C-alpha positions as CSV (number, residue, x, y, z in Angstrom):
1,M,87.9,93.3,122.1
2,V,88.4,96.4,120.0
3,S,89.4,95.1,116.3
4,M,92.6,96.6,115.3
5,R,92.7,98.6,112.0
6,S,95.0,99.5,109.7
7,R,96.3,103.3,109.5
8,I,95.7,103.2,105.7
9,M,92.3,102.9,106.0
10,T,92.3,106.1,108.3
11,W,94.1,108.0,105.9
12,A,92.2,107.2,102.9
13,A,89.0,107.9,104.8
14,R,90.6,111.2,105.8
15,W,91.6,111.8,102.2
16,Y,88.4,111.0,100.7
17,L,86.2,113.2,103.3
18,N,88.9,116.1,103.1
19,R,88.2,116.0,99.2
20,A,84.7,116.2,99.7
21,S,84.2,118.9,102.5
22,K,87.5,120.9,102.3
23,K,86.8,121.1,106.2
24,G,88.8,118.1,107.6
25,F,87.9,115.0,108.8
26,D,84.8,113.6,110.5
27,L,85.1,110.0,111.2
28,S,81.2,109.6,111.7
29,R,80.8,110.0,107.9
30,M,82.6,106.6,107.4
31,A,78.9,105.5,107.6
32,L,78.3,107.1,104.2
33,L,80.3,104.3,102.7
34,P,78.2,101.7,101.1
35,D,78.8,98.1,102.0
36,K,79.7,97.3,98.3
37,A,82.6,100.0,98.5
38,L,84.0,97.8,101.5
39,M,83.8,94.5,99.7
40,P,87.7,94.2,99.1
41,L,88.2,94.5,102.8
42,K,85.8,91.7,103.7
43,R,86.3,87.8,104.1
44,D,84.3,84.5,104.5
45,G,86.7,82.8,107.0
46,L,90.3,82.7,105.2
47,D,88.6,83.2,101.8
48,P,88.2,86.6,100.2
49,I,84.3,86.9,99.9
50,P,82.9,85.4,96.6
51,E,81.8,88.6,95.1
52,L,85.2,89.6,94.8
53,G,86.3,86.9,92.6
54,E,83.1,87.3,90.6
55,L,83.7,91.0,90.1
56,R,87.3,89.8,88.9
57,E,86.0,87.7,86.3
58,Q,83.5,90.1,85.2
59,A,85.7,93.2,85.1
60,P,89.1,93.3,86.7
61,V,89.1,97.0,86.9
62,S,85.8,98.4,88.1
63,K,84.8,101.8,89.9
64,L,83.9,101.4,93.6
65,P,80.9,103.5,94.7
66,I,82.2,105.8,96.7
67,P,79.8,108.7,97.5
68,F,82.3,111.5,97.5
69,A,83.7,114.0,94.8
70,V,86.5,111.5,93.5
71,N,86.7,108.2,91.2
72,V,88.1,105.2,93.0
73,W,89.0,102.4,90.7
74,L,89.5,98.7,92.3
75,V,91.8,96.5,90.8
76,T,91.4,92.8,90.9
77,G,92.9,91.0,88.1
78,Y,96.6,89.7,88.6
79,E,97.9,91.2,85.4
80,E,96.4,94.6,85.9
81,A,97.6,94.7,89.4
82,K,101.3,94.3,88.2
83,T,100.7,97.0,85.8
84,V,99.5,99.6,88.1
85,L,101.7,98.7,91.1
86,G,104.8,98.5,88.5
87,D,104.0,102.0,87.0
88,V,106.0,104.6,89.7
89,K,105.7,107.2,86.8
90,G,102.1,106.9,86.2
91,Y,101.2,106.9,90.0
92,S,101.9,108.8,93.0
93,N,102.0,107.3,96.4
94,D,102.8,110.6,98.1
95,F,101.3,111.0,101.8
96,A,100.2,114.5,100.9
97,N,97.5,112.9,98.3
98,L,95.9,111.3,101.7
99,V,95.7,114.5,103.7
100,G,95.4,117.5,101.3
101,E,96.1,120.9,102.3
102,H,93.7,120.7,105.3
103,G,94.9,117.3,106.4
104,A,97.2,116.0,109.0
105,S,100.4,118.3,110.0
106,A,103.8,117.0,109.0
107,S,104.2,115.5,112.4
108,H,101.7,113.1,111.5
109,S,103.5,111.9,108.2
110,P,104.5,108.4,108.8
111,G,107.7,108.5,106.7
112,G,109.2,105.7,105.4
113,L,108.8,104.1,101.9
114,G,105.1,103.2,101.5
115,F,103.9,106.9,101.1
116,A,106.7,108.2,99.3
117,D,107.6,109.1,95.7
118,P,111.2,109.0,93.8
119,P,113.5,110.6,94.4
120,E,112.8,110.7,98.1
121,H,111.6,107.0,97.9
122,T,114.8,106.1,95.9
123,K,117.0,107.5,98.5
124,L,115.5,106.1,101.6
125,R,114.9,102.5,99.9
126,K,119.1,102.9,99.1
127,L,119.4,103.4,102.9
128,L,117.5,100.3,103.9
129,T,118.3,97.9,101.2
130,P,121.8,96.8,102.7
131,E,120.2,96.1,105.9
132,F,117.9,93.8,104.6
133,T,120.0,91.3,102.4
134,M,120.4,88.0,103.5
135,R,123.7,88.3,104.4
136,R,122.8,91.1,106.8
137,L,119.5,89.5,108.1
138,S,121.2,86.0,108.7
139,R,122.6,87.5,111.8
140,L,119.2,87.6,113.1
141,T,118.6,83.9,112.9
142,P,120.0,82.7,116.6
143,G,117.8,85.7,118.0
144,I,114.6,84.6,116.0
145,K,115.0,81.2,116.9
146,A,115.4,82.1,120.7
147,I,112.4,84.6,120.8
148,I,110.4,81.8,119.1
149,E,111.5,79.2,122.0
150,Q,110.9,82.0,124.4
151,Q,107.4,82.2,123.4
152,L,106.9,78.5,123.2
153,D,108.3,78.1,126.6
154,E,105.7,80.8,127.8
155,M,102.8,78.8,126.1
156,A,104.0,75.8,127.8
157,A,103.4,76.8,131.2
158,V,100.1,78.4,130.5
159,D,96.9,76.7,132.5
160,G,94.3,75.9,130.1
161,P,93.9,77.2,126.4
162,V,96.5,79.2,125.1
163,D,95.6,82.2,122.5
164,L,97.9,82.0,119.6
165,V,97.4,85.1,118.7
166,K,98.5,86.9,122.2
167,H,101.2,84.4,123.0
168,F,102.5,83.4,119.6
169,G,101.5,85.7,116.7
170,L,101.8,89.0,118.4
171,P,105.0,88.9,120.3
172,I,107.4,87.2,117.9
173,P,107.5,89.9,115.1
174,S,107.3,92.4,117.8
175,L,110.5,91.4,119.6
176,V,111.9,90.4,116.2
177,I,111.7,94.3,115.0
178,C,113.0,95.3,118.2
179,E,116.2,93.0,117.5
180,L,116.6,94.3,114.2
181,L,116.2,98.1,115.0
182,G,118.3,97.8,118.2
183,V,115.5,99.0,120.5
184,P,116.6,98.3,124.3
185,Y,115.4,95.6,126.0
186,D,113.9,97.8,128.7
187,D,111.7,99.6,126.0
188,R,110.4,96.8,124.5
189,D,106.8,96.8,126.3
190,D,106.2,100.3,125.3
191,F,107.2,99.5,121.8
192,Q,104.9,96.8,121.3
193,R,102.0,99.0,123.0
194,L,102.5,101.9,120.2
195,A,102.8,99.2,117.8
196,M,99.4,98.0,118.6
197,A,97.7,101.1,119.3
198,R,97.9,102.5,115.8
199,F,95.9,100.1,114.2
200,D,92.8,100.8,116.2
201,L,90.4,103.0,114.0
202,F,87.5,103.6,115.7
203,S,88.7,104.4,119.2
204,G,88.6,108.1,118.0
205,A,89.0,110.1,115.2
206,T,92.4,111.3,115.9
207,A,93.7,108.4,117.9
208,S,95.6,106.4,115.2
209,F,97.3,109.7,114.2
210,G,98.0,110.4,117.8
211,A,99.7,106.7,118.1
212,I,101.8,107.7,114.7
213,S,102.9,110.8,116.5
214,E,103.7,109.0,120.0
215,S,105.5,106.2,118.0
216,L,107.5,108.9,115.9
217,A,108.4,110.8,119.0
218,Y,109.7,107.8,120.7
219,L,111.6,106.4,117.7
220,T,113.3,109.8,117.2
221,Q,114.6,109.1,120.8
222,V,115.7,105.6,120.0
223,V,117.8,107.1,116.9
224,K,119.2,110.2,119.0
225,Q,120.4,107.4,121.5
226,Q,121.7,105.4,118.6
227,R,123.2,108.4,117.0
228,A,125.3,109.0,120.4
229,E,126.6,105.4,120.5
230,P,125.7,103.5,117.5
231,G,124.8,99.8,117.7
232,D,124.8,97.0,115.6
233,G,120.9,97.0,114.8
234,L,119.5,98.6,111.6
235,L,119.7,102.2,113.1
236,G,123.2,102.0,114.3
237,M,124.2,100.6,110.9
238,I,122.9,103.3,108.9
239,I,124.3,106.1,111.2
240,K,127.6,104.3,111.0
241,E,127.6,104.0,107.2
242,H,125.9,107.5,106.2
243,G,126.2,109.6,109.5
244,D,125.0,112.9,108.8
245,D,123.5,112.5,105.4
246,V,120.3,111.3,106.9
247,S,118.5,113.3,109.4
248,D,116.9,111.8,112.8
249,Q,113.7,112.6,111.0
250,E,114.1,110.4,108.4
251,L,115.6,107.6,110.5
252,A,112.6,107.6,112.8
253,G,110.4,107.4,109.7
254,L,112.2,104.4,108.4
255,A,112.4,102.7,111.9
256,D,108.3,103.6,112.0
257,G,107.8,102.2,108.2
258,V,109.7,98.8,109.3
259,L,107.4,98.7,112.4
260,T,104.2,99.0,110.8
261,G,105.2,97.0,107.4
262,G,106.6,94.1,109.6
263,F,104.7,93.7,112.8
264,E,101.0,93.3,112.2
265,T,101.2,91.6,108.7
266,T,103.6,88.8,110.4
267,A,101.3,88.3,113.6
268,S,98.6,88.0,111.2
269,M,100.3,85.4,109.0
270,L,101.6,83.5,112.0
271,A,98.1,83.1,113.4
272,L,96.3,82.4,110.4
273,G,98.7,80.1,109.2
274,A,98.5,78.2,112.4
275,L,94.6,78.0,111.8
276,V,95.5,76.5,108.5
277,L,97.8,73.7,109.6
278,L,95.1,73.1,112.3
279,Q,92.6,72.5,110.1
280,D,94.7,70.3,107.6
281,E,96.1,67.2,109.3
282,D,98.3,66.2,106.6
283,T,99.6,69.5,105.8
284,F,100.3,69.5,109.6
285,K,101.9,66.3,109.4
286,L,104.1,67.4,106.6
287,I,105.5,70.4,108.1
288,H,106.1,68.5,111.5
289,D,108.2,65.7,110.0
290,D,109.8,67.4,106.9
291,D,112.2,70.2,107.2
292,S,112.4,70.9,103.5
293,A,108.4,71.2,103.1
294,V,108.2,74.7,105.0
295,H,109.5,76.7,102.4
296,G,106.8,75.7,99.5
297,F,104.3,75.7,102.6
298,V,105.2,79.3,103.4
299,E,105.2,80.6,100.0
300,E,101.7,78.8,99.4
301,V,100.0,80.1,102.5
302,L,101.4,83.8,101.6
303,R,99.5,83.7,98.6
304,Y,96.5,81.9,100.1
305,L,96.1,84.2,102.8
306,T,97.8,87.6,101.4
307,V,96.9,89.3,104.6
308,V,97.5,92.6,103.3
309,Q,94.2,93.0,101.4
310,V,94.8,96.2,99.5
311,A,97.9,98.0,98.4
312,F,98.6,101.5,99.4
313,P,96.6,103.5,97.3
314,R,97.8,105.0,94.1
315,F,96.8,108.5,92.4
316,A,96.8,108.9,89.0
317,R,99.5,111.4,87.6
318,E,98.1,111.6,84.2
319,D,95.2,110.0,81.9
320,T,95.9,106.4,81.5
321,E,94.4,103.1,80.7
322,V,94.2,99.8,82.9
323,G,92.7,96.7,81.7
324,G,90.9,98.6,79.1
325,V,89.6,101.0,81.2
326,R,90.1,104.8,81.3
327,I,91.8,106.3,84.4
328,N,91.7,110.1,84.6
329,K,94.5,112.0,86.2
330,G,93.6,112.6,90.1
331,D,91.9,109.4,90.2
332,V,92.2,106.7,93.3
333,V,93.3,103.4,92.2
334,I,93.1,100.6,94.6
335,V,94.8,97.1,94.1
336,S,93.1,94.1,95.6
337,L,96.0,91.9,96.6
338,S,94.1,89.1,98.0
339,G,91.7,89.2,94.7
340,A,94.7,89.0,92.4
341,D,96.4,86.3,94.2
342,R,93.2,84.0,93.4
343,D,93.2,84.7,89.8
344,P,93.4,82.0,87.9
345,V,96.4,83.0,85.6
346,L,98.0,81.9,88.7
347,G,97.1,78.3,88.1
348,P,94.7,75.9,88.8
349,G,92.8,75.2,92.5
350,L,93.8,78.6,93.9
351,E,90.8,78.6,96.3
352,K,92.5,75.8,98.6
353,V,96.1,75.8,100.4
354,D,98.5,73.2,98.4
355,P,101.8,72.8,99.9
356,H,103.0,71.1,97.2
357,R,102.2,73.6,94.6
358,T,105.2,75.2,92.9
359,P,105.8,78.5,94.2
360,T,103.6,81.4,92.1
361,S,104.8,84.9,92.0
362,H,102.4,86.3,94.3
363,L,101.6,89.6,95.3
364,A,101.5,88.9,98.9
365,F,104.4,91.4,99.6
366,G,103.5,93.8,96.5
367,Y,105.2,94.4,93.3
368,G,107.6,96.7,92.0
369,V,109.5,99.4,93.7
370,H,107.2,99.6,96.7
371,R,107.3,95.8,97.0
372,C,108.0,95.1,100.8
373,I,111.6,95.7,101.6
374,G,111.2,93.3,104.7
375,A,109.6,90.2,102.8
376,E,112.7,88.1,103.5
377,L,112.8,88.9,107.3
378,A,108.9,87.9,107.2
379,R,109.6,84.4,105.5
380,M,112.4,83.9,108.1
381,E,110.3,84.3,110.8
382,L,107.4,82.0,109.2
383,R,109.9,79.3,108.2
384,A,111.3,79.3,111.5
385,A,108.1,79.6,113.7
386,Y,105.6,77.3,112.1
387,P,107.8,73.8,112.2
388,A,108.8,74.8,116.0
389,L,105.2,75.4,117.0
390,L,104.1,71.9,115.6
391,R,107.3,70.3,116.8
392,R,106.8,71.5,120.5
393,F,103.2,70.8,120.6
394,P,102.4,68.1,118.3
395,K,98.7,67.3,119.9
396,M,97.7,70.9,119.6
397,R,94.3,71.3,118.4
398,L,91.4,74.1,118.3
399,A,90.0,74.9,121.8
400,T,86.8,76.1,120.0
401,P,85.3,75.0,116.7
402,A,86.5,76.7,113.5
403,E,83.1,78.4,112.6
404,E,83.0,80.1,116.1
405,L,86.5,82.0,115.6
406,T,86.1,85.8,115.7
407,Y,87.9,87.7,112.5
408,R,88.4,91.1,112.0
409,K,85.1,92.5,109.8
410,V,86.5,94.9,107.9
411,S,90.3,95.6,107.8
412,I,93.5,96.4,105.5
413,V,95.5,93.6,107.6
414,Y,93.1,90.7,107.8
415,G,93.5,88.6,110.9
416,L,91.9,86.6,114.0
417,E,90.9,88.6,117.2
418,D,92.0,85.4,119.0
419,L,92.7,81.7,118.4
420,P,92.4,79.5,121.5
421,V,94.2,76.3,121.4
422,L,94.7,73.4,123.6
423,L,98.1,71.8,123.6
424,D,98.3,68.7,124.7
């Protein structure tokens, strides 16, 4: 299976190479990146590679060896990470920083929140925030439970081993996002295909951008349908409340941001969290038996796994200093979320999952104004899915030795290629 890759790496690679050559993007030059530069994207099973922790201990802010005409800084310390992520005035997230004047056209821009700065970011977030309150999200609870039960039914009907990535991790968040946005049921297969295609980095130099363009074109049609007949989903509610104050392009970008922010990340969490449970008999029994235990487990496994390994790249607007290191205007700053969430300042024993740990202020959803707006929706899915899975299949076990499982080699969003299990 071809590994799914995050669009972020595609855009970052485009930006680095475009700045160096001024002639556009050549994917083959990815080979110029030294292995050390890819360290924050590598893992040893479920854990960041030891070198990341060693680097955090020695220098929580360090320069990455990028062989292009740009300084790239890696932040691995927890406090230093919060400093960068919380400083919206000192750093820019604007998409234009990644593509430059010779980069992708405006039609390739993903829209949404992750690559926008205030005041545009402020405007867009205000549109979305009311739809992600617990009061509004609570209307999705019956649908989430029904989606999970539907997937468990389908798993029960499979002969032989079941792949928890294919049959559990991927379909649940995809269908939940369809429910959230108000995507027509007949279109849901196409919706999931578009969601998957955008994360494939090495299927061609323009494949990911092509998937983004196709997704935005599709979502624009959904927006137009909702504009004509607003439903009860997120898009319909925004149209009802804001009308022509928000354009079709803005709405499509917001919907695309919800898709990319909430699909692959939650899919990876569902599969990896299930693996954690399958390798820990005591925690498996705890989540199976005790309804109240799942809240603490979800927070702990979010911290432990931190599947989004690095945050959106930040671009320094001015000369500044972080962790005693000088950052020059125009430098790129990459925050290692997985490194920061293992920083001992958060407590002892962070290299292991402790379902009884008092929840930490982890950075799995980011921090500051760009913190993931869908964090509570992700929590709802995880809290509902893990106990339902274990209670339906209490004898579930790995169908292949854990050491033989295949993980993504180098990825922004970490995950498993597949997770075969026996259900009884």
